[in-house]
N, CA, C, O and the ligand as a Tripos MOL2 file, in Angstrom:
@<TRIPOS>MOLECULE
protein
  273   271    69     0     0
PROTEIN
NO_CHARGES

@<TRIPOS>ATOM
      1 N           0.8490   -1.1880    0.0000 N.3       1 MET1
      2 CA          0.0000    0.0000    0.0000 C.3       1 MET1
      3 C           0.8870    1.2420    0.0000 C.2       1 MET1
      4 O           1.9780    1.2550    0.5720 O.2       1 MET1
      5 N           0.3900    2.2700   -0.6510 N.am      2 ALA2
      6 CA          1.1260    3.5300   -0.6770 C.3       2 ALA2
      7 C           0.1340    4.6700   -0.5030 C.2       2 ALA2
      8 O          -1.0440    4.5600   -0.8440 O.2       2 ALA2
      9 N           0.6420    5.7550    0.0320 N.am      3 ARG3
     10 CA         -0.2050    6.9300    0.2160 C.3       3 ARG3
     11 C          -0.2470    7.7110   -1.0840 C.2       3 ARG3
     12 O           0.7680    7.8640   -1.7640 O.2       3 ARG3
     13 N          -1.4130    8.1970   -1.4170 N.am      4 TYR4
     14 CA         -1.5700    8.9780   -2.6460 C.3       4 TYR4
     15 C          -2.1940   10.3360   -2.3410 C.2       4 TYR4
     16 O          -2.9890   10.5040   -1.4170 O.2       4 TYR4
     17 N          -1.7900   11.2840   -3.1640 N.am      5 TYR5
     18 CA         -2.2920   12.6630   -3.0190 C.3       5 TYR5
     19 C          -2.7150   13.1700   -4.3940 C.2       5 TYR5
     20 O          -2.2050   12.7230   -5.4210 O.2       5 TYR5
     21 N          -3.6550   14.1100   -4.3930 N.am      6 VAL6
     22 CA         -4.0270   14.7560   -5.6460 C.3       6 VAL6
     23 C          -3.6950   16.2430   -5.5190 C.2       6 VAL6
     24 O          -3.9300   16.8650   -4.4830 O.2       6 VAL6
     25 N          -3.1560   16.7810   -6.5760 N.am      7 ASN7
     26 CA         -2.8230   18.2030   -6.6190 C.3       7 ASN7
     27 C          -4.1240   19.0000   -6.6880 C.2       7 ASN7
     28 O          -4.9410   18.7830   -7.5830 O.2       7 ASN7
     29 N          -4.3130   19.9140   -5.7510 N.am      8 GLU8
     30 CA         -5.5430   20.7080   -5.7540 C.3       8 GLU8
     31 C          -5.4980   21.8030   -6.8100 C.2       8 GLU8
     32 O          -6.5260   22.3840   -7.1590 O.2       8 GLU8
     33 N          -4.3190   22.0770   -7.3060 N.am      9 ASN9
     34 CA         -4.1860   23.0720   -8.3700 C.3       9 ASN9
     35 C          -4.1100   22.3430   -9.7070 C.2       9 ASN9
     36 O          -3.3270   21.4060   -9.8620 O.2       9 ASN9
     37 N          -4.9070   22.7620  -10.6530 N.am     10 GLU10
     38 CA         -4.8690   22.0800  -11.9420 C.3      10 GLU10
     39 C          -3.6550   22.5270  -12.7530 C.2      10 GLU10
     40 O          -3.1310   23.6280  -12.5830 O.2      10 GLU10
     41 N          -3.2340   21.6330  -13.6360 N.am     11 GLN11
     42 CA         -2.1140   21.9360  -14.5130 C.3      11 GLN11
     43 C          -2.6210   22.7970  -15.6710 C.2      11 GLN11
     44 O          -3.8150   23.0760  -15.7850 O.2      11 GLN11
     45 N          -1.6990   23.2030  -16.5100 N.am     12 SER12
     46 CA         -2.0790   24.0560  -17.6400 C.3      12 SER12
     47 C          -3.0790   23.3670  -18.5580 C.2      12 SER12
     48 O          -3.8570   24.0390  -19.2350 O.2      12 SER12
     49 N          -3.0690   22.0200  -18.5920 N.am     13 ASN13
     50 CA         -4.0030   21.3090  -19.4650 C.3      13 ASN13
     51 C          -5.3010   20.9550  -18.7470 C.2      13 ASN13
     52 O          -6.1580   20.2730  -19.3090 O.2      13 ASN13
     53 N          -5.4490   21.4250  -17.4850 N.am     14 GLY14
     54 CA         -6.6910   21.1940  -16.7520 C.3      14 GLY14
     55 C          -6.6960   19.9440  -15.8940 C.2      14 GLY14
     56 O          -7.6560   19.7140  -15.1580 O.2      14 GLY14
     57 N          -5.6550   19.1310  -15.9640 N.am     15 ASP15
     58 CA         -5.6000   17.9030  -15.1830 C.3      15 ASP15
     59 C          -5.2020   18.1630  -13.7310 C.2      15 ASP15
     60 O          -4.4500   19.0880  -13.4250 O.2      15 ASP15
     61 N          -5.7260   17.3230  -12.8580 N.am     16 HIS16
     62 CA         -5.2900   17.3260  -11.4620 C.3      16 HIS16
     63 C          -4.4550   16.0570  -11.2960 C.2      16 HIS16
     64 O          -4.9980   14.9530  -11.2760 O.2      16 HIS16
     65 N          -3.1760   16.2090  -11.1810 N.am     17 GLU17
     66 CA         -2.2830   15.0600  -11.1100 C.3      17 GLU17
     67 C          -2.3770   14.3200   -9.7730 C.2      17 GLU17
     68 O          -2.4810   14.9270   -8.7080 O.2      17 GLU17
     69 N          -2.3390   13.0010   -9.8660 N.am     18 VAL18
     70 CA         -2.3400   12.1480   -8.6790 C.3      18 VAL18
     71 C          -0.9140   11.6500   -8.4660 C.2      18 VAL18
     72 O          -0.2910   11.1180   -9.3850 O.2      18 VAL18
     73 N          -0.4020   11.8260   -7.2430 N.am     19 HIS19
     74 CA          0.9710   11.4260   -6.9340 C.3      19 HIS19
     75 C           1.0170   10.4400   -5.7790 C.2      19 HIS19
     76 O           0.1840   10.4400   -4.8730 O.2      19 HIS19
     77 N           2.0410    9.6000   -5.8680 N.am     20 LYS20
     78 CA          2.3360    8.6430   -4.8140 C.3      20 LYS20
     79 C           3.2900    9.3170   -3.8220 C.2      20 LYS20
     80 O           4.1340   10.1280   -4.2030 O.2      20 LYS20
     81 N           3.1360    8.9660   -2.5490 N.am     21 ASP21
     82 CA          4.0350    9.5140   -1.5370 C.3      21 ASP21
     83 C           5.4820    9.2220   -1.9390 C.2      21 ASP21
     84 O           5.8060    8.0990   -2.3250 O.2      21 ASP21
     85 N           6.3430   10.2240   -1.8490 N.am     22 GLY22
     86 CA          7.7440   10.0310   -2.1900 C.3      22 GLY22
     87 C           8.1060   10.5480   -3.5700 C.2      22 GLY22
     88 O           9.2860   10.6610   -3.8990 O.2      22 GLY22
     89 N           7.0970   10.8660   -4.3880 N.am     23 CYS23
     90 CA          7.3720   11.3860   -5.7340 C.3      23 CYS23
     91 C           8.0230   12.7670   -5.6210 C.2      23 CYS23
     92 O           7.5840   13.6190   -4.8480 O.2      23 CYS23
     93 N           9.0670   12.9610   -6.4030 N.am     24 TYR24
     94 CA          9.7530   14.2590   -6.3810 C.3      24 TYR24
     95 C           8.7930   15.3920   -6.7180 C.2      24 TYR24
     96 O           8.8480   16.4580   -6.1050 O.2      24 TYR24
     97 N           7.9180   15.1660   -7.6830 N.am     25 TRP25
     98 CA          7.0060   16.2220   -8.1210 C.3      25 TRP25
     99 C           5.9990   16.5890   -7.0450 C.2      25 TRP25
    100 O           5.4830   17.7060   -7.0120 O.2      25 TRP25
    101 N           5.7280   15.6310   -6.1660 N.am     26 LEU26
    102 CA          4.7960   15.9080   -5.0720 C.3      26 LEU26
    103 C           5.3750   16.9740   -4.1430 C.2      26 LEU26
    104 O           4.6270   17.7570   -3.5570 O.2      26 LEU26
    105 N           6.6890   17.0100   -4.0060 N.am     27 THR27
    106 CA          7.3190   17.9900   -3.1170 C.3      27 THR27
    107 C           7.1600   19.4110   -3.6620 C.2      27 THR27
    108 O           7.3200   20.3830   -2.9230 O.2      27 THR27
    109 N           6.8470   19.5300   -4.9430 N.am     28 LEU28
    110 CA          6.6820   20.8460   -5.5550 C.3      28 LEU28
    111 C           5.2280   21.3150   -5.5230 C.2      28 LEU28
    112 O           4.9250   22.4680   -5.8340 O.2      28 LEU28
    113 N           4.3290   20.3930   -5.1380 N.am     29 VAL29
    114 CA          2.9120   20.7300   -5.0990 C.3      29 VAL29
    115 C           2.6200   21.5620   -3.8640 C.2      29 VAL29
    116 O           2.9490   21.1580   -2.7490 O.2      29 VAL29
    117 N           2.0060   22.7160   -4.0520 N.am     30 GLN30
    118 CA          1.7520   23.6040   -2.9200 C.3      30 GLN30
    119 C           0.4750   23.2490   -2.1690 C.2      30 GLN30
    120 O           0.4280   23.3520   -0.9430 O.2      30 GLN30
    121 N          -0.5580   22.8320   -2.8940 N.am     31 ARG31
    122 CA         -1.8070   22.4550   -2.2330 C.3      31 ARG31
    123 C          -2.1870   21.0740   -2.7010 C.2      31 ARG31
    124 O          -2.4070   20.8590   -3.8930 O.2      31 ARG31
    125 N          -2.2680   20.1390   -1.7850 N.am     32 LYS32
    126 CA         -2.6110   18.7690   -2.1470 C.3      32 LYS32
    127 C          -3.6090   18.2040   -1.1680 C.2      32 LYS32
    128 O          -3.6590   18.5900    0.0000 O.2      32 LYS32
    129 N          -4.4160   17.2650   -1.6800 N.am     33 LYS33
    130 CA         -5.4040   16.5860   -0.8490 C.3      33 LYS33
    131 C          -4.9650   15.1430   -0.6790 C.2      33 LYS33
    132 O          -4.6190   14.4700   -1.6500 O.2      33 LYS33
    133 N          -4.9800   14.6670    0.5710 N.am     34 TYR34
    134 CA         -4.6210   13.2860    0.8480 C.3      34 TYR34
    135 C          -5.7920   12.3810    0.4500 C.2      34 TYR34
    136 O          -6.9240   12.5930    0.8870 O.2      34 TYR34
    137 N          -5.5130   11.3780   -0.3750 N.am     35 LEU35
    138 CA         -6.5760   10.5050   -0.8760 C.3      35 LEU35
    139 C          -6.7350    9.2420   -0.0370 C.2      35 LEU35
    140 O          -7.8370    8.7080    0.0940 O.2      35 LEU35
    141 N          -5.6290    8.7710    0.5270 N.am     36 GLY36
    142 CA         -5.6640    7.5390    1.2980 C.3      36 GLY36
    143 C          -4.5860    6.5850    0.8120 C.2      36 GLY36
    144 O          -3.7350    6.9510    0.0010 O.2      36 GLY36
    145 N          -4.6290    5.3450    1.3210 N.am     37 GLU37
    146 CA         -3.6340    4.3550    0.9210 C.3      37 GLU37
    147 C          -4.2750    3.4020   -0.0730 C.2      37 GLU37
    148 O          -5.3890    2.9200    0.1340 O.2      37 GLU37
    149 N          -3.5580    3.1390   -1.1510 N.am     38 PHE38
    150 CA         -4.0590    2.2700   -2.2140 C.3      38 PHE38
    151 C          -2.9680    1.3140   -2.6630 C.2      38 PHE38
    152 O          -1.7790    1.6060   -2.5330 O.2      38 PHE38
    153 N          -3.3820    0.1650   -3.1930 N.am     39 VAL39
    154 CA         -2.4020   -0.8050   -3.6710 C.3      39 VAL39
    155 C          -1.7860   -0.3460   -4.9820 C.2      39 VAL39
    156 O          -0.6630   -0.7290   -5.3110 O.2      39 VAL39
    157 N          -2.5220    0.4790   -5.7370 N.am     40 SER40
    158 CA         -1.9680    0.9960   -6.9800 C.3      40 SER40
    159 C          -2.6180    2.3330   -7.2850 C.2      40 SER40
    160 O          -3.5340    2.7780   -6.5940 O.2      40 SER40
    161 N          -2.1200    2.9580   -8.3370 N.am     41 CYS41
    162 CA         -2.6440    4.2750   -8.7080 C.3      41 CYS41
    163 C          -4.0830    4.1880   -9.2040 C.2      41 CYS41
    164 O          -4.7920    5.1940   -9.2170 O.2      41 CYS41
    165 N          -4.5250    2.9910   -9.6150 N.am     42 VAL42
    166 CA         -5.8780    2.8530  -10.1510 C.3      42 VAL42
    167 C          -6.9240    3.2980   -9.1300 C.2      42 VAL42
    168 O          -7.7970    4.1080   -9.4410 O.2      42 VAL42
    169 N          -6.8320    2.7630   -7.9080 N.am     43 GLY43
    170 CA         -7.7760    3.1280   -6.8640 C.3      43 GLY43
    171 C          -7.6310    4.5800   -6.4630 C.2      43 GLY43
    172 O          -8.6160    5.2470   -6.1440 O.2      43 GLY43
    173 N          -6.4060    5.0660   -6.4790 N.am     44 ALA44
    174 CA         -6.1420    6.4520   -6.0900 C.3      44 ALA44
    175 C          -6.7660    7.4280   -7.0810 C.2      44 ALA44
    176 O          -7.3630    8.4290   -6.6840 O.2      44 ALA44
    177 N          -6.6270    7.1320   -8.3690 N.am     45 VAL45
    178 CA         -7.2040    8.0190   -9.3870 C.3      45 VAL45
    179 C          -8.7270    7.9570   -9.3140 C.2      45 VAL45
    180 O          -9.4030    8.9690   -9.5000 O.2      45 VAL45
    181 N          -9.2660    6.7670   -9.0420 N.am     46 ARG46
    182 CA        -10.7180    6.6280   -8.9350 C.3      46 ARG46
    183 C         -11.2300    7.5150   -7.7920 C.2      46 ARG46
    184 O         -12.2490    8.1930   -7.9270 O.2      46 ARG46
    185 N         -10.5120    7.4980   -6.6730 N.am     47 GLU47
    186 CA        -10.8820    8.3290   -5.5260 C.3      47 GLU47
    187 C         -10.7520    9.8150   -5.8800 C.2      47 GLU47
    188 O         -11.6170   10.6230   -5.5410 O.2      47 GLU47
    189 N          -9.6670   10.1580   -6.5580 N.am     48 ALA48
    190 CA         -9.4270   11.5660   -6.9120 C.3      48 ALA48
    191 C         -10.5110   12.0980   -7.8400 C.2      48 ALA48
    192 O         -10.8310   13.2860   -7.8150 O.2      48 ALA48
    193 N         -11.0720   11.2160   -8.6560 N.am     49 LYS49
    194 CA        -12.1020   11.6460   -9.6070 C.3      49 LYS49
    195 C         -13.4070   12.0350   -8.9140 C.2      49 LYS49
    196 O         -14.2720   12.6740   -9.5130 O.2      49 LYS49
    197 N         -13.5390   11.6410   -7.6360 N.am     50 LYS50
    198 CA        -14.7220   12.0690   -6.8740 C.3      50 LYS50
    199 C         -14.6520   13.5710   -6.6460 C.2      50 LYS50
    200 O         -15.6770   14.2370   -6.5020 O.2      50 LYS50
    201 N         -13.4360   14.0960   -6.6130 N.am     51 TYR51
    202 CA        -13.2380   15.5270   -6.3690 C.3      51 TYR51
    203 C         -12.9700   16.2830   -7.6600 C.2      51 TYR51
    204 O         -13.4570   17.3940   -7.8670 O.2      51 TYR51
    205 N         -12.1830   15.6530   -8.5220 N.am     52 TYR52
    206 CA        -11.8100   16.3050   -9.7730 C.3      52 TYR52
    207 C         -12.0050   15.3190  -10.9250 C.2      52 TYR52
    208 O         -11.3320   14.2900  -10.9890 O.2      52 TYR52
    209 N         -12.9280   15.6400  -11.8350 N.am     53 SER53
    210 CA        -13.1940   14.7160  -12.9430 C.3      53 SER53
    211 C         -11.9920   14.6000  -13.8750 C.2      53 SER53
    212 O         -11.8970   13.6520  -14.6550 O.2      53 SER53
    213 N         -11.0750   15.5630  -13.7940 N.am     54 THR54
    214 CA         -9.9100   15.5340  -14.6750 C.3      54 THR54
    215 C          -8.6780   14.9570  -13.9800 C.2      54 THR54
    216 O          -7.5530   15.1760  -14.4290 O.2      54 THR54
    217 N          -8.8860   14.2210  -12.8860 N.am     55 ALA55
    218 CA         -7.7490   13.6120  -12.1940 C.3      55 ALA55
    219 C          -7.0360   12.6300  -13.1190 C.2      55 ALA55
    220 O          -7.6680   11.9040  -13.8870 O.2      55 ALA55
    221 N          -5.7170   12.6220  -13.0290 N.am     56 ASP56
    222 CA         -4.9200   11.7700  -13.9120 C.3      56 ASP56
    223 C          -3.6110   11.4130  -13.1970 C.2      56 ASP56
    224 O          -3.0710   12.2210  -12.4410 O.2      56 ASP56
    225 N          -3.1150   10.2180  -13.4370 N.am     57 GLY57
    226 CA         -1.8810    9.7840  -12.7870 C.3      57 GLY57
    227 C          -0.6690   10.5690  -13.2550 C.2      57 GLY57
    228 O          -0.5560   10.9260  -14.4270 O.2      57 GLY57
    229 N           0.2320   10.8310  -12.3250 N.am     58 CYS58
    230 CA          1.5010   11.5040  -12.6450 C.3      58 CYS58
    231 C           2.3420   10.5780  -13.5360 C.2      58 CYS58
    232 O           2.4350    9.3770  -13.2830 O.2      58 CYS58
    233 N           2.9440   11.1460  -14.5690 N.am     59 ILE59
    234 CA          3.7130   10.3160  -15.5000 C.3      59 ILE59
    235 C           4.9560    9.7250  -14.8460 C.2      59 ILE59
    236 O           5.4800    8.7150  -15.3160 O.2      59 ILE59
    237 N           5.4280   10.3380  -13.7770 N.am     60 HIS60
    238 CA          6.6510    9.8800  -13.1210 C.3      60 HIS60
    239 C           6.4150    8.7850  -12.0910 C.2      60 HIS60
    240 O           7.1210    7.7760  -12.0780 O.2      60 HIS60
    241 N           5.4110    8.9840  -11.2190 N.am     61 CYS61
    242 CA          5.2120    7.9970  -10.1410 C.3      61 CYS61
    243 C           4.0120    7.0840  -10.3900 C.2      61 CYS61
    244 O           3.8950    6.0390   -9.7520 O.2      61 CYS61
    245 N           3.1190    7.4630  -11.3100 N.am     62 SER62
    246 CA          1.9120    6.6680  -11.5490 C.3      62 SER62
    247 C           1.6830    6.5320  -13.0520 C.2      62 SER62
    248 O           0.5940    6.7890  -13.5660 O.2      62 SER62
    249 N           2.7450    6.1200  -13.7330 N.am     63 GLU63
    250 CA          2.7020    6.0820  -15.1930 C.3      63 GLU63
    251 C           1.5780    5.2070  -15.7450 C.2      63 GLU63
    252 O           1.0140    5.4970  -16.8000 O.2      63 GLU63
    253 N           1.2560    4.1220  -15.0110 N.am     64 ALA64
    254 CA          0.2050    3.2240  -15.4790 C.3      64 ALA64
    255 C          -1.1440    3.9240  -15.5490 C.2      64 ALA64
    256 O          -2.0400    3.4880  -16.2720 O.2      64 ALA64
    257 N          -1.2870    5.0050  -14.7980 N.am     65 CYS65
    258 CA         -2.5580    5.7290  -14.7550 C.3      65 CYS65
    259 C          -2.4840    7.0670  -15.4700 C.2      65 CYS65
    260 O          -3.4050    7.8810  -15.4040 O.2      65 CYS65
    261 N          -1.3740    7.2730  -16.1500 N.am     66 HIS66
    262 CA         -1.2190    8.5460  -16.8640 C.3      66 HIS66
    263 C          -1.8530    8.4260  -18.2440 C.2      66 HIS66
    264 O          -1.4450    7.5890  -19.0490 O.2      66 HIS66
    265 N          -2.8410    9.2540  -18.5120 N.am     67 THR67
    266 CA         -3.5090    9.1690  -19.8150 C.3      67 THR67
    267 C          -3.3950   10.4540  -20.6080 C.2      67 THR67
    268 O          -3.5140   10.4400  -21.8330 O.2      67 THR67
    269 N          -3.1660   11.5710  -19.9240 N.am     68 SER68
    270 CA         -3.0600   12.8160  -20.6770 C.3      68 SER68
    271 C          -2.1200   13.7920  -20.0070 C.2      68 SER68
    272 O          -1.9140   14.8960  -20.5110 O.2      68 SER68
    273 ZN          4.2100   11.9460   -9.1660 Zn       69 ZN69
@<TRIPOS>BOND
     1     1     2 1
     2     2     3 1
     3     3     4 2
     4     3     5 am
     5     5     6 1
     6     6     7 1
     7     7     8 2
     8     7     9 am
     9     9    10 1
    10    10    11 1
    11    11    12 2
    12    11    13 am
    13    13    14 1
    14    14    15 1
    15    15    16 2
    16    15    17 am
    17    17    18 1
    18    18    19 1
    19    19    20 2
    20    19    21 am
    21    21    22 1
    22    22    23 1
    23    23    24 2
    24    23    25 am
    25    25    26 1
    26    26    27 1
    27    27    28 2
    28    27    29 am
    29    29    30 1
    30    30    31 1
    31    31    32 2
    32    31    33 am
    33    33    34 1
    34    34    35 1
    35    35    36 2
    36    35    37 am
    37    37    38 1
    38    38    39 1
    39    39    40 2
    40    39    41 am
    41    41    42 1
    42    42    43 1
    43    43    44 2
    44    43    45 am
    45    45    46 1
    46    46    47 1
    47    47    48 2
    48    47    49 am
    49    49    50 1
    50    50    51 1
    51    51    52 2
    52    51    53 am
    53    53    54 1
    54    54    55 1
    55    55    56 2
    56    55    57 am
    57    57    58 1
    58    58    59 1
    59    59    60 2
    60    59    61 am
    61    61    62 1
    62    62    63 1
    63    63    64 2
    64    63    65 am
    65    65    66 1
    66    66    67 1
    67    67    68 2
    68    67    69 am
    69    69    70 1
    70    70    71 1
    71    71    72 2
    72    71    73 am
    73    73    74 1
    74    74    75 1
    75    75    76 2
    76    75    77 am
    77    77    78 1
    78    78    79 1
    79    79    80 2
    80    79    81 am
    81    81    82 1
    82    82    83 1
    83    83    84 2
    84    83    85 am
    85    85    86 1
    86    86    87 1
    87    87    88 2
    88    87    89 am
    89    89    90 1
    90    90    91 1
    91    91    92 2
    92    91    93 am
    93    93    94 1
    94    94    95 1
    95    95    96 2
    96    95    97 am
    97    97    98 1
    98    98    99 1
    99    99   100 2
   100    99   101 am
   101   101   102 1
   102   102   103 1
   103   103   104 2
   104   103   105 am
   105   105   106 1
   106   106   107 1
   107   107   108 2
   108   107   109 am
   109   109   110 1
   110   110   111 1
   111   111   112 2
   112   111   113 am
   113   113   114 1
   114   114   115 1
   115   115   116 2
   116   115   117 am
   117   117   118 1
   118   118   119 1
   119   119   120 2
   120   119   121 am
   121   121   122 1
   122   122   123 1
   123   123   124 2
   124   123   125 am
   125   125   126 1
   126   126   127 1
   127   127   128 2
   128   127   129 am
   129   129   130 1
   130   130   131 1
   131   131   132 2
   132   131   133 am
   133   133   134 1
   134   134   135 1
   135   135   136 2
   136   135   137 am
   137   137   138 1
   138   138   139 1
   139   139   140 2
   140   139   141 am
   141   141   142 1
   142   142   143 1
   143   143   144 2
   144   143   145 am
   145   145   146 1
   146   146   147 1
   147   147   148 2
   148   147   149 am
   149   149   150 1
   150   150   151 1
   151   151   152 2
   152   151   153 am
   153   153   154 1
   154   154   155 1
   155   155   156 2
   156   155   157 am
   157   157   158 1
   158   158   159 1
   159   159   160 2
   160   159   161 am
   161   161   162 1
   162   162   163 1
   163   163   164 2
   164   163   165 am
   165   165   166 1
   166   166   167 1
   167   167   168 2
   168   167   169 am
   169   169   170 1
   170   170   171 1
   171   171   172 2
   172   171   173 am
   173   173   174 1
   174   174   175 1
   175   175   176 2
   176   175   177 am
   177   177   178 1
   178   178   179 1
   179   179   180 2
   180   179   181 am
   181   181   182 1
   182   182   183 1
   183   183   184 2
   184   183   185 am
   185   185   186 1
   186   186   187 1
   187   187   188 2
   188   187   189 am
   189   189   190 1
   190   190   191 1
   191   191   192 2
   192   191   193 am
   193   193   194 1
   194   194   195 1
   195   195   196 2
   196   195   197 am
   197   197   198 1
   198   198   199 1
   199   199   200 2
   200   199   201 am
   201   201   202 1
   202   202   203 1
   203   203   204 2
   204   203   205 am
   205   205   206 1
   206   206   207 1
   207   207   208 2
   208   207   209 am
   209   209   210 1
   210   210   211 1
   211   211   212 2
   212   211   213 am
   213   213   214 1
   214   214   215 1
   215   215   216 2
   216   215   217 am
   217   217   218 1
   218   218   219 1
   219   219   220 2
   220   219   221 am
   221   221   222 1
   222   222   223 1
   223   223   224 2
   224   223   225 am
   225   225   226 1
   226   226   227 1
   227   227   228 2
   228   227   229 am
   229   229   230 1
   230   230   231 1
   231   231   232 2
   232   231   233 am
   233   233   234 1
   234   234   235 1
   235   235   236 2
   236   235   237 am
   237   237   238 1
   238   238   239 1
   239   239   240 2
   240   239   241 am
   241   241   242 1
   242   242   243 1
   243   243   244 2
   244   243   245 am
   245   245   246 1
   246   246   247 1
   247   247   248 2
   248   247   249 am
   249   249   250 1
   250   250   251 1
   251   251   252 2
   252   251   253 am
   253   253   254 1
   254   254   255 1
   255   255   256 2
   256   255   257 am
   257   257   258 1
   258   258   259 1
   259   259   260 2
   260   259   261 am
   261   261   262 1
   262   262   263 1
   263   263   264 2
   264   263   265 am
   265   265   266 1
   266   266   267 1
   267   267   268 2
   268   267   269 am
   269   269   270 1
   270   270   271 1
   271   271   272 2
@<TRIPOS>SUBSTRUCTURE
     1 MET1         2 RESIDUE 1 A MET
     2 ALA2         6 RESIDUE 1 A ALA
     3 ARG3        10 RESIDUE 1 A ARG
     4 TYR4        14 RESIDUE 1 A TYR
     5 TYR5        18 RESIDUE 1 A TYR
     6 VAL6        22 RESIDUE 1 A VAL
     7 ASN7        26 RESIDUE 1 A ASN
     8 GLU8        30 RESIDUE 1 A GLU
     9 ASN9        34 RESIDUE 1 A ASN
    10 GLU10       38 RESIDUE 1 A GLU
    11 GLN11       42 RESIDUE 1 A GLN
    12 SER12       46 RESIDUE 1 A SER
    13 ASN13       50 RESIDUE 1 A ASN
    14 GLY14       54 RESIDUE 1 A GLY
    15 ASP15       58 RESIDUE 1 A ASP
    16 HIS16       62 RESIDUE 1 A HIS
    17 GLU17       66 RESIDUE 1 A GLU
    18 VAL18       70 RESIDUE 1 A VAL
    19 HIS19       74 RESIDUE 1 A HIS
    20 LYS20       78 RESIDUE 1 A LYS
    21 ASP21       82 RESIDUE 1 A ASP
    22 GLY22       86 RESIDUE 1 A GLY
    23 CYS23       90 RESIDUE 1 A CYS
    24 TYR24       94 RESIDUE 1 A TYR
    25 TRP25       98 RESIDUE 1 A TRP
    26 LEU26      102 RESIDUE 1 A LEU
    27 THR27      106 RESIDUE 1 A THR
    28 LEU28      110 RESIDUE 1 A LEU
    29 VAL29      114 RESIDUE 1 A VAL
    30 GLN30      118 RESIDUE 1 A GLN
    31 ARG31      122 RESIDUE 1 A ARG
    32 LYS32      126 RESIDUE 1 A LYS
    33 LYS33      130 RESIDUE 1 A LYS
    34 TYR34      134 RESIDUE 1 A TYR
    35 LEU35      138 RESIDUE 1 A LEU
    36 GLY36      142 RESIDUE 1 A GLY
    37 GLU37      146 RESIDUE 1 A GLU
    38 PHE38      150 RESIDUE 1 A PHE
    39 VAL39      154 RESIDUE 1 A VAL
    40 SER40      158 RESIDUE 1 A SER
    41 CYS41      162 RESIDUE 1 A CYS
    42 VAL42      166 RESIDUE 1 A VAL
    43 GLY43      170 RESIDUE 1 A GLY
    44 ALA44      174 RESIDUE 1 A ALA
    45 VAL45      178 RESIDUE 1 A VAL
    46 ARG46      182 RESIDUE 1 A ARG
    47 GLU47      186 RESIDUE 1 A GLU
    48 ALA48      190 RESIDUE 1 A ALA
    49 LYS49      194 RESIDUE 1 A LYS
    50 LYS50      198 RESIDUE 1 A LYS
    51 TYR51      202 RESIDUE 1 A TYR
    52 TYR52      206 RESIDUE 1 A TYR
    53 SER53      210 RESIDUE 1 A SER
    54 THR54      214 RESIDUE 1 A THR
    55 ALA55      218 RESIDUE 1 A ALA
    56 ASP56      222 RESIDUE 1 A ASP
    57 GLY57      226 RESIDUE 1 A GLY
    58 CYS58      230 RESIDUE 1 A CYS
    59 ILE59      234 RESIDUE 1 A ILE
    60 HIS60      238 RESIDUE 1 A HIS
    61 CYS61      242 RESIDUE 1 A CYS
    62 SER62      246 RESIDUE 1 A SER
    63 GLU63      250 RESIDUE 1 A GLU
    64 ALA64      254 RESIDUE 1 A ALA
    65 CYS65      258 RESIDUE 1 A CYS
    66 HIS66      262 RESIDUE 1 A HIS
    67 THR67      266 RESIDUE 1 A THR
    68 SER68      270 RESIDUE 1 A SER
    69 ZN69       273 GROUP 0 **** ****
């Protein structure tokens, strides 16, 4: 299990990136929401979509869930 967070600030393309605890890019995120612990990014992105329909996995730490 790993802790996942979603960036509360959208990116230039409108996506809210989902990051795994320990991701370098997560340290640069100023406002983030804790999603919980998940076995993979799939559950984390599903949870993040409850808050942001444009949630998407970070290409660095959650590449399997990165779609745009
Ligand atoms: Zn990341």
